[in-house]
C-alpha positions as CSV (number, residue, x, y, z in Angstrom):
1,M,3.3,22.1,-49.7
2,A,2.1,23.1,-46.4
3,E,4.6,20.3,-44.8
4,A,7.6,21.6,-47.1
5,M,7.1,25.3,-45.7
6,A,6.5,24.2,-41.9
7,S,9.7,22.2,-42.7
8,N,11.7,25.2,-44.0
9,Q,10.1,27.8,-42.1
10,D,13.4,29.7,-41.1
11,I,13.4,31.4,-44.7
12,F,10.2,33.4,-43.4
13,M,11.9,34.3,-40.5
14,C,12.9,38.1,-39.8
15,P,17.0,38.2,-39.1
16,I,15.9,41.0,-37.0
17,C,13.2,39.9,-34.4
18,L,13.9,36.4,-35.0
19,D,9.7,36.0,-35.4
20,V,7.6,35.2,-38.2
21,L,7.6,37.8,-40.7
22,K,4.7,40.6,-40.5
23,D,3.9,42.8,-43.2
24,P,7.0,41.0,-45.1
25,V,9.0,43.3,-47.5
26,T,11.7,42.5,-50.1
27,L,14.7,45.0,-50.7
28,H,16.5,45.4,-53.8
29,C,19.3,42.6,-52.7
30,G,16.4,39.8,-52.4
31,H,16.4,39.6,-48.6
32,N,12.9,40.3,-46.7
33,Y,12.3,41.8,-43.5
34,C,9.3,42.7,-41.4
35,L,8.0,46.5,-42.6
36,G,8.3,47.8,-38.9
37,C,11.9,46.2,-38.3
38,I,13.4,47.6,-41.4
39,K,11.8,50.9,-40.8
40,G,13.2,51.0,-37.5
41,C,16.7,50.4,-38.8
42,W,16.7,52.8,-41.6
43,D,15.4,55.6,-39.1
44,Q,18.5,55.3,-37.1
45,E,20.5,55.9,-40.6
46,D,18.5,59.2,-41.4
47,L,21.6,61.0,-40.3
48,K,23.8,59.4,-42.8
49,G,22.0,59.5,-45.6
50,V,22.9,56.2,-46.7
51,Y,21.0,53.2,-46.1
52,S,22.0,49.2,-45.9
53,C,20.8,46.0,-45.7
54,P,21.4,44.4,-42.4
55,Q,22.3,41.4,-43.7
56,C,24.4,41.7,-46.5
57,R,25.6,45.1,-46.1
58,Q,24.2,46.5,-49.6
59,T,23.8,50.3,-49.7
60,F,20.9,52.3,-51.1
61,T,20.6,56.1,-51.8
62,P,18.5,57.4,-51.6
63,R,16.0,55.4,-49.0
64,P,14.1,53.0,-51.0
65,V,10.6,52.9,-50.9
66,L,9.3,50.1,-49.0
67,N,6.1,48.1,-50.5
68,K,4.8,45.1,-48.7
69,N,5.3,41.5,-50.9
70,N,2.1,40.1,-51.1
71,I,3.4,36.4,-52.4
72,V,5.5,36.5,-49.1
73,A,2.6,37.6,-47.1
74,E,0.6,34.8,-48.6
75,L,2.9,32.3,-48.4
76,V,3.6,33.2,-44.1
77,D,-0.4,33.0,-43.5
78,Q,0.0,29.9,-44.7
79,L,2.6,29.0,-42.4
80,R,0.9,30.5,-39.4
81,K,-2.2,28.4,-40.3
82,T,-0.1,25.5,-40.5
83,R,1.4,25.8,-37.3
84,I,-1.9,26.5,-35.5
85,Q,-3.2,23.3,-37.0
86,T,0.2,20.9,-35.8
87,T,-0.4,22.3,-32.5
88,A,-4.2,21.7,-32.3
89,R,-3.8,18.5,-33.2
90,V,-0.7,17.4,-30.6
91,V,-2.8,18.9,-28.3
92,C,-5.9,16.4,-29.2
93,T,-4.1,13.2,-29.6
94,A,-5.2,10.6,-27.4
95,G,-2.5,10.0,-24.3
96,P,-2.3,7.2,-22.1
97,G,-5.8,6.8,-20.2
98,D,-7.4,8.6,-23.0
99,V,-10.2,7.0,-25.4
100,E,-9.2,6.8,-28.8
101,C,-11.5,8.3,-32.0
102,D,-12.6,5.0,-33.8
103,V,-12.6,6.9,-36.8
104,C,-9.4,8.1,-36.9
105,T,-6.4,6.4,-38.8
106,G,-2.5,7.1,-38.4
107,G,-2.4,9.1,-35.1
108,K,-5.7,8.4,-33.3
109,L,-7.2,12.1,-31.9
110,K,-8.9,12.1,-28.3
111,A,-12.6,10.9,-28.2
112,V,-14.9,13.7,-26.7
113,K,-18.1,11.2,-27.4
114,S,-19.4,8.1,-27.7
115,C,-22.3,7.0,-30.0
116,L,-24.3,4.4,-28.3
117,E,-26.2,3.8,-31.5
118,C,-23.2,3.4,-33.4
119,L,-21.0,2.0,-30.6
120,V,-18.4,4.4,-31.9
121,S,-16.4,7.1,-30.4
122,Y,-15.4,10.2,-32.3
123,C,-13.1,13.1,-31.9
124,D,-14.4,16.6,-32.2
125,T,-14.1,16.5,-36.3
126,H,-15.7,12.9,-36.9
127,L,-18.1,14.0,-34.1
128,K,-19.5,16.6,-36.6
129,T,-18.9,14.2,-39.4
130,H,-21.2,12.0,-37.8
131,N,-23.9,14.3,-37.1
132,E,-23.7,15.5,-40.5
133,L,-24.8,11.9,-41.7
134,N,-27.3,11.9,-39.1
135,P,-29.6,14.7,-39.4
136,G,-32.9,13.9,-37.4
137,R,-32.0,11.0,-35.8
138,N,-32.0,11.0,-32.1
139,H,-28.8,9.0,-31.5
140,T,-27.6,8.7,-27.6
141,M,-24.5,10.3,-26.9
142,I,-22.3,10.0,-24.1
143,D,-19.3,11.1,-22.6
144,A,-16.0,8.9,-24.4
145,T,-15.9,5.7,-23.0
146,G,-13.7,2.8,-24.1
147,Q,-16.3,0.2,-22.7
148,L,-19.0,0.6,-24.8
149,Q,-19.6,-3.6,-25.3
150,E,-20.4,-3.5,-21.8
151,R,-23.1,-1.2,-22.1
152,I,-25.1,-3.0,-24.9
153,C,-27.1,-6.6,-24.0
154,S,-25.3,-9.1,-26.0
155,R,-28.9,-11.1,-26.2
156,H,-30.9,-8.0,-27.8
157,K,-28.1,-5.8,-28.9
158,K,-29.8,-2.8,-27.2
159,V,-28.3,-0.6,-24.7
160,F,-28.5,-1.1,-20.8
161,E,-31.2,0.8,-19.0
162,I,-32.8,-0.9,-16.8
163,F,-31.2,-2.5,-13.6
164,C,-32.8,-6.0,-12.4
165,R,-33.0,-5.8,-8.8
166,T,-33.9,-9.6,-8.3
167,D,-30.9,-10.9,-10.5
168,Q,-28.5,-8.2,-9.7
169,S,-27.8,-6.9,-13.2
170,C,-28.2,-4.5,-16.0
171,I,-30.4,-5.2,-18.7
172,C,-32.3,-4.1,-21.8
173,Y,-35.9,-2.9,-22.0
174,L,-36.4,-6.2,-24.2
175,C,-35.0,-8.4,-21.2
176,T,-38.4,-7.6,-19.1
177,M,-40.3,-8.8,-21.3
178,D,-38.7,-12.4,-21.4
179,D,-36.1,-13.5,-18.9
180,H,-36.5,-11.0,-16.2
181,K,-40.0,-10.9,-17.0
182,G,-42.3,-9.8,-13.7
183,H,-38.4,-9.1,-11.8
184,D,-38.4,-5.9,-9.4
185,T,-36.7,-3.7,-12.1
186,I,-35.8,0.2,-11.0
187,T,-34.5,2.3,-13.9
188,A,-30.2,2.0,-13.9
189,T,-30.0,5.7,-13.2
190,T,-32.1,5.4,-10.3
191,E,-30.5,2.2,-9.0
192,W,-26.8,4.5,-9.2
193,S,-28.1,6.9,-7.2
194,N,-28.9,4.6,-4.5
195,K,-25.9,2.6,-4.8
196,K,-23.5,5.3,-4.5
197,K,-25.1,6.7,-1.6
198,G,-24.3,3.5,0.0
199,L,-21.0,3.4,-1.6
200,G,-19.8,6.5,0.5
201,Q,-20.9,4.9,3.8
202,S,-18.5,1.7,3.0
203,Q,-15.5,4.2,2.3
204,R,-16.0,5.8,5.6
205,R,-15.9,2.4,7.3
206,Y,-12.9,1.5,5.2
207,Q,-11.0,4.9,6.2
208,Q,-11.7,4.5,10.1
209,R,-10.7,0.7,9.8
210,I,-7.3,1.8,7.8
211,Q,-6.7,4.6,10.9
212,E,-7.6,1.7,13.3
213,R,-5.2,-0.6,11.9
214,E,-2.4,2.0,11.1
215,K,-2.6,2.9,15.2
216,E,-2.1,-0.3,15.9
217,L,0.8,-1.1,13.4
218,Q,2.6,2.1,14.9
219,E,1.9,0.8,18.4
220,L,3.2,-2.8,17.8
221,R,6.5,-1.7,16.6
222,K,6.9,0.3,19.8
223,A,6.1,-2.7,21.7
224,V,9.0,-4.8,19.1
225,E,11.5,-2.1,20.0
226,A,10.6,-2.0,23.6
227,L,10.8,-5.7,23.6
228,K,14.3,-5.8,21.6
229,S,15.2,-3.5,24.3
230,S,14.3,-4.9,27.6
231,A,15.6,-8.3,26.3
232,Q,19.2,-7.0,25.6
233,T,19.2,-5.3,28.9
234,A,18.5,-8.7,30.5
235,V,20.9,-10.5,28.4
236,E,23.6,-7.7,29.5
237,E,22.6,-8.4,33.3
238,S,22.8,-11.8,32.9
239,E,26.3,-12.1,31.1
240,R,27.5,-9.3,34.1
241,M,26.4,-11.7,36.8
242,F,27.5,-15.3,35.4
243,T,31.0,-13.6,34.7
244,E,31.4,-13.2,38.2
245,M,30.3,-16.5,39.0
246,M,32.8,-19.4,39.5
247,R,33.9,-21.3,36.6
248,S,31.6,-24.4,37.6
249,I,28.4,-22.2,36.7
250,K,29.8,-20.9,33.3
251,R,28.6,-24.0,31.6
252,R,25.2,-22.8,32.2
253,R,25.4,-19.3,31.1
254,S,24.5,-20.0,27.9
255,E,21.4,-21.8,29.1
256,V,20.2,-18.9,30.5
257,T,21.0,-16.7,27.8
258,E,19.7,-19.3,25.1
259,L,16.1,-19.0,27.2
260,I,16.1,-15.6,26.7
261,R,16.8,-15.3,23.2
262,A,14.8,-18.2,22.8
263,Q,11.7,-16.3,23.8
264,E,12.6,-13.0,22.2
265,K,13.0,-14.5,18.9
266,A,10.0,-16.1,19.5
267,E,7.7,-13.0,20.5
268,V,9.5,-10.8,17.6
269,S,8.8,-13.6,14.9
270,R,5.2,-13.4,16.2
271,A,5.0,-9.8,16.3
272,E,6.8,-9.8,13.0
273,G,5.0,-12.0,11.0
274,L,1.9,-9.8,12.2
275,L,3.4,-6.6,11.4
276,K,3.7,-7.7,7.7
277,R,0.1,-8.9,7.8
278,L,-1.3,-5.6,9.2
279,E,1.0,-3.7,6.4
280,Q,-0.6,-6.1,3.9
281,E,-4.2,-5.4,5.2
282,I,-4.0,-1.9,5.1
283,A,-2.2,-2.1,1.8
284,E,-5.6,-4.1,0.5
285,L,-7.7,-1.7,2.6
286,K,-6.4,1.3,0.8
287,R,-6.5,0.0,-2.7
288,R,-10.0,-0.5,-2.2
289,D,-10.1,2.9,-1.0
290,A,-9.0,4.4,-4.0
291,E,-10.8,2.2,-6.1
292,M,-14.0,3.5,-4.2
293,K,-12.9,7.1,-4.5
294,Q,-12.3,6.2,-8.4
295,L,-15.6,4.6,-8.7
296,S,-17.7,7.9,-6.8
297,L,-16.4,10.0,-9.3
298,T,-17.2,8.3,-12.3
299,E,-20.7,9.0,-14.0
300,D,-21.0,5.9,-16.0
301,H,-23.7,4.3,-14.3
302,I,-23.3,1.0,-16.0
303,H,-19.6,0.8,-14.9
304,F,-20.5,2.2,-11.5
305,L,-23.2,-1.0,-10.9
306,K,-21.0,-3.6,-12.5
307,N,-18.3,-2.8,-10.1
308,I,-19.9,-1.9,-6.7
309,V,-20.6,-5.4,-5.7
310,S,-17.0,-6.6,-5.8
311,I,-15.2,-3.4,-4.5
312,T,-17.4,-2.9,-1.5
313,E,-17.1,-6.4,-0.7
314,S,-15.0,-6.9,2.5
315,P,-11.7,-8.8,1.9
316,Y,-10.6,-11.3,3.7
317,S,-8.4,-11.0,6.6
318,T,-5.2,-13.0,8.4
319,I,-5.5,-11.3,11.6
320,S,-8.1,-10.3,14.1
321,T,-9.6,-6.7,14.5
322,S,-9.0,-5.7,18.4
323,M,-5.3,-6.3,19.5
324,T,-3.7,-5.1,22.4
325,F,-0.1,-5.0,23.1
326,S,2.4,-4.7,26.4
327,Q,4.7,-1.6,25.7
328,S,6.4,-2.4,29.4
329,F,8.9,-5.7,29.7
330,S,10.9,-6.8,32.3
331,F,13.3,-9.3,33.0
332,E,13.6,-8.3,36.9
333,P,12.6,-11.8,37.9
334,V,14.9,-13.3,35.6
335,K,18.0,-11.4,37.1
336,E,16.7,-11.6,40.7
337,S,16.9,-15.5,40.1
338,V,20.4,-15.5,38.6
339,S,21.5,-13.3,41.1
340,A,20.3,-15.5,43.9
341,L,22.1,-18.3,42.3
342,K,25.2,-16.4,42.4
343,M,25.0,-16.1,46.3
344,Q,24.0,-19.3,47.3
345,L,24.2,-21.9,44.9
346,E,28.2,-22.3,44.5
347,E,28.6,-25.4,46.3
348,K,25.4,-26.9,45.3
349,L,25.2,-25.8,42.0
350,H,24.2,-29.3,40.1
351,S,21.6,-30.0,42.7
352,I,20.1,-26.4,42.9
353,F,20.4,-25.4,39.3
354,K,18.0,-28.1,38.3
355,Q,15.3,-26.1,40.6
356,E,15.7,-22.5,39.9
357,I,16.5,-22.4,35.8
358,V,12.8,-23.4,35.4
359,Q,12.1,-20.6,37.5
360,I,14.3,-18.7,35.2
361,S,12.5,-20.2,32.1
362,A,9.0,-19.5,33.0
363,A,9.7,-15.6,34.1
364,A,11.5,-15.3,30.4
365,T,8.6,-17.0,28.9
366,N,6.1,-14.8,30.3
367,V,7.4,-11.8,28.9
368,Q,5.1,-11.5,25.7
369,I,4.2,-8.4,23.1
370,I,1.0,-9.3,22.6
371,Q,-1.1,-9.7,25.4
372,S,-4.3,-10.9,23.8
373,I,-6.2,-10.9,20.4
374,Q,-10.1,-11.0,20.1
375,Y,-12.0,-12.1,17.2
376,T,-15.4,-10.2,17.3
377,D,-15.6,-8.5,13.6
378,P,-18.5,-11.1,11.6
379,E,-17.3,-9.2,8.6
380,L,-13.7,-10.1,8.8
381,P,-12.8,-13.4,8.6
382,V,-9.7,-14.6,9.8
383,R,-7.2,-16.7,8.4
384,R,-4.6,-18.9,10.1
385,A,-1.0,-17.8,10.1
386,D,0.0,-20.8,7.7
387,S,-2.8,-20.1,4.8
388,K,-3.9,-23.7,5.7
389,G,-7.4,-22.9,6.3
390,F,-9.8,-20.7,9.2
391,L,-9.0,-20.6,12.8
392,Q,-11.2,-23.1,14.7
393,P,-13.2,-22.0,17.5
394,N,-11.5,-24.0,19.8
395,M,-8.0,-23.2,18.8
396,S,-6.1,-21.1,21.0
397,D,-3.7,-18.1,19.8
398,G,-0.8,-19.8,20.9
399,Q,-1.1,-23.0,18.7
400,A,-2.0,-20.8,16.0
401,L,1.2,-18.7,16.2
402,I,4.1,-20.2,18.7
403,T,5.5,-23.7,18.2
404,E,9.3,-23.4,18.8
405,P,9.5,-22.6,22.2
406,V,7.7,-25.4,23.8
407,T,9.8,-28.3,22.5
408,R,13.2,-26.0,23.7
409,A,12.0,-26.0,26.8
410,D,11.4,-29.8,26.9
411,F,14.6,-30.3,25.8
412,L,16.5,-28.2,28.2
413,H,14.6,-29.7,31.0
414,C,15.0,-33.1,30.2
415,E,19.1,-32.3,29.6
416,L,19.0,-30.6,33.3
417,D,17.4,-34.0,35.1
418,R,19.8,-36.2,32.8
419,C,22.7,-34.3,33.9
420,S,21.3,-33.7,37.7
421,S,20.4,-37.6,37.7
422,A,24.1,-38.3,36.7
423,H,25.9,-35.9,39.5
424,A,23.7,-37.4,42.2
425,H,24.9,-40.6,41.4
426,R,28.8,-39.8,41.8
427,Q,27.8,-38.1,45.2
428,T,25.9,-40.9,46.6
429,H,29.0,-42.9,48.3
430,T,30.8,-39.5,49.5
431,Q,28.2,-37.7,51.0
432,T,29.2,-36.8,54.8
433,H,26.9,-35.2,57.6
434,T,28.2,-31.7,56.9
435,H,27.5,-31.8,53.4
436,T,24.4,-33.1,54.6
437,H,23.9,-29.9,56.8
438,T,24.9,-27.8,54.4
439,H,22.6,-29.0,51.6
440,T,20.2,-28.6,54.1
441,H,21.0,-24.8,55.1
442,T,21.2,-23.8,51.6
443,H,18.2,-26.0,50.5
444,T,16.5,-23.5,53.2
445,H,17.0,-20.3,51.2
446,T,16.5,-22.3,47.7
447,Q,13.0,-23.3,49.1
448,T,12.3,-19.4,49.8
449,L,13.3,-18.2,46.2
450,T,11.3,-20.9,44.7
451,Y,8.0,-20.4,46.7
452,S,7.9,-16.7,45.2
453,Y,8.9,-18.3,41.7
454,N,6.2,-21.0,42.3
455,I,3.9,-18.3,42.3
456,L,5.0,-16.4,39.8
457,Y,4.5,-19.5,37.6
458,K,1.2,-20.7,39.0
459,N,-0.2,-17.1,38.0
460,I,1.5,-17.4,34.6
461,N,-0.6,-20.7,34.5
462,I,-4.1,-19.1,35.7
463,H,-3.4,-16.4,33.2
464,S,-2.8,-18.7,30.3
465,H,-5.9,-20.7,30.8
466,T,-7.6,-17.7,31.3
467,L,-6.6,-16.5,28.4
468,T,-7.3,-19.4,26.2
469,E,-11.0,-19.6,28.1
470,T,-11.3,-15.9,26.9
471,H,-10.1,-16.6,23.2
472,T,-12.4,-20.0,23.0
473,H,-15.6,-18.2,24.0
474,T,-15.0,-15.0,21.8
475,N,-14.7,-17.3,19.0
């Protein structure tokens, strides 16, 4: 009946105030109104002396005496109670993430307590029933949890109340008499308190590491943009200079551009791989930090102890803990070398180009984003970029991350040797004393430029050798 009333509650609504009837009265025409509402309407009609029903307009003379309709009033009271119960049930219904009452049938209500003796979770209503059925029994009640089985010893069917430090596991009091006899034990609540303090320290360490990684991520992004800008400028300058050269040097233009692009591609590829791994590590650290934060708020010490070790365990990292990045790039040696070729080597292009292109390649190769990577954190194992295992102590960073430019340079050098040898063979029978003098004069200028580039090239080799040794000692 109550459900029928709730579904037809419009018949108990006052047509004047549009709310549930209060002190309902019934007119002679059969329509119901709130006593206060109909009095207010008729008070305005006192001057006319004729009173009417606001709905059907039936008139009454004189003014009828209004009496409370007790039957309708009782039905309205039942309707109000039904609405309150329905609203309360909707509020208490278990939602996503809530623990459901194990006793409720149909729509499950939200559980408020769990009994460790009965291994059942109860809503407010069934909790009262549970207490009434177990008078005088000291059942252990805790806040509602959906992990009751995790709190019970599978062997003795007793509640976990003790923590074994020897085996790092939760046990019941019967376990201390057999499997864990003589072990170092402590109450679970005490161990929970101690572990929770340690969790705070681990969480601060992770937060600090997140900040460091985010800072390095921003620096690396800036370095990549600076490298791209510098490389683009170098390409544009080399293109402008090569355009002004004679037709004979146009064939070499693409080779210089390829060298610059190859180094840019290698460095950007290397940096982007590191960017991706940095982002993955930051995401992992944030996930662990969130888990730690959630775990630090729980009052369920058993759940806490079961998850503290896995959460605080340091994750594997695919990169180092200390990195430095270059924010300044210059391809000036490349532009100077190309300019020298333009001014000095037009007549003897094939013979001199072989020497200068090596210096251009060395200058372009020296432009690097990541200047050094140190592997110094013993808590952060570093994996190879190809995921085939850990880096070996004697493996250089270049061996682990760079593979393509070396073979490309070798190919270009071999091709230059072949072209230059063929050109020299064609010129063997046509050389004169004048040509020899011109070659000697040009070669003198070339030696000056080559000497400066040789110094640069040696410095690069020394720097690379030192970096390799430092990396080896660090590992």
